[in-house]
N, C-alpha and C positions, 0 to 999 in steps of 0.2 A: 491459538488466540481466537481465530475466526470461528472455530467450532464452539468455543466457550460463549462467544457473543450470540451464536445461534441458540445454544442450549439455555442461555439466560433469557431468551425471548427478546433480545435487543435488536435483532435484524430479521427481516422477512426473507431475504435472499442473500446468498453469498456469491459474489462474482470473483473468480480467480483469473488472473491474467498472467500469461507468460508463454512465449513461443519458443524459447531456447530449449534445446534438448538436454536432458539430464543423463546420468549414468545408466538409468533404466532404459534409455532409448526412446523415452516418451517426452512430450513437451512438459515444461514445468506445470502448466495449468492442469494437465491430466494427473500428474503426480499429486498435486495439491488437492485436486478433486477427490482422488481415491483416499487420501488421508482424511479428508472431511467426512466422507461416507463411513470410514472406519471409526470415526468419532461421533456417529449417530446423526449427522446432518443428512436429511433426505436428498437423494440424488436429484429429485425434481425441483429442489430449492437452490441448486448450484448452477451457476452460469459459467461456462468456460470460454475464455478469450484466448486463442492459441496462436496469435501472430506476433505479439509484442516482443521486441528485443531490448527495450530500455524503458525507463520510467515514464517518459513522455508518451511513448507508444502504448504503454499500459493504460494510461488515462484516455488518450484519443481513441484507440481501438475499442476500449470498453464503452465509451460514450456512443460510438457508432453501433456497436452491438446492441446496446440498450435501445437505441432508436429503431433498429431493425426489429426488435422484439416488441416494440410499441409500449415500452415502459419507461423510457427516458424522462418524459414530462412528469412522471410521478415521483421521481427521485428528488428528495429535498435535503438529504443528509448522506454523506459518505464517510464511512469509518475505514481509514486506511490501516491495514495490518502489515507490519514488516519489521525489519531490523531497527532496534532502538537507535543505532548510530546513524541511520539514514532518515529518521523521522522528519527532521526539518525539511530535507529535500523533497520528501513525499508530499508534505503539505504545500510547499512552495510550487511544486509541479501541478498539484490540483488547483491551486490559486491561479496559475498561468492559463490552464486549459478549461477549467470548470469553475469560474469565480462565483457563480450564482448559488452553488450548493453550500450548505453548512459542512465544514470539514472537521473531522476529528481523527486522532491517531490512537491506535491500540498497539503500542510498541512491544516487540518481543525481544527479550534479552537472552541470547544463547550462551552467555558467559557465566562462569561460576562465581562471579562477584556482583555486587549491587551496581546499579547504574552510577551511583555517586562515586563508586570506587574504580571507575573505568581507567584512570591513569595508573592504577596499581597492577593492571593486567596487560602485559605487552601486546598481545594480539588485539584485545579490545581497544587499547589506546591507538594502535596503528589504524584500525578501522575507523575510529572517530576522527582522527586527524586526516585520513584519506577523504572522508566525507566532507569535512570542513574545507579542504582544499578544492572541492568541486563547486562550492557555492558561488564564488565570484565569477569563475569562467562561465558557469551556467547562466548566471544573471546577465552577464555581458552578451552571451549568445542568444538570450531570450527564451531559454528553455524553462526558466522558472521565474516567478514574480516574488518580490519581497513581501513579507507579511507585516502588517501593522495591527494596532488594536482594533481597528474597524473590520478588517478582513479576517482576523484571527484573534478573537477576544481571549484574554487570559482570565481564567476563573480562579479566584483565591479561595 
């Protein structure tokens, strides 16, 4: 999805964030960066954040990195790319830590059924319900902020 956004000319840079190690022995960010390069995103347009271990850290550490690179102030729009079942949590996390940017989501569906049919696929349904169960505890802990029509307008 991120590579498609690049290829369509919708983004100037792609920031990938993730410090957890994968089966390859590399950080998630390195694996994602290599996948982007394989899909024709120039390495010079990819920013890697390699410390984050959760969604909040993805946002906070990415913001810090953009400040270090001197490009934070230029960012007006963030398009979060990730699992469709976690989309709401991604946007709520961005709203918590980076309320001043326009936030969009480009959800990826890894399941062989449409998003509308999530209840019909056991693994998809389990993932959606797991994500739903995280929202209230994360709100209570202050990890995310609720969305409303002002902070997250819905376009018909």
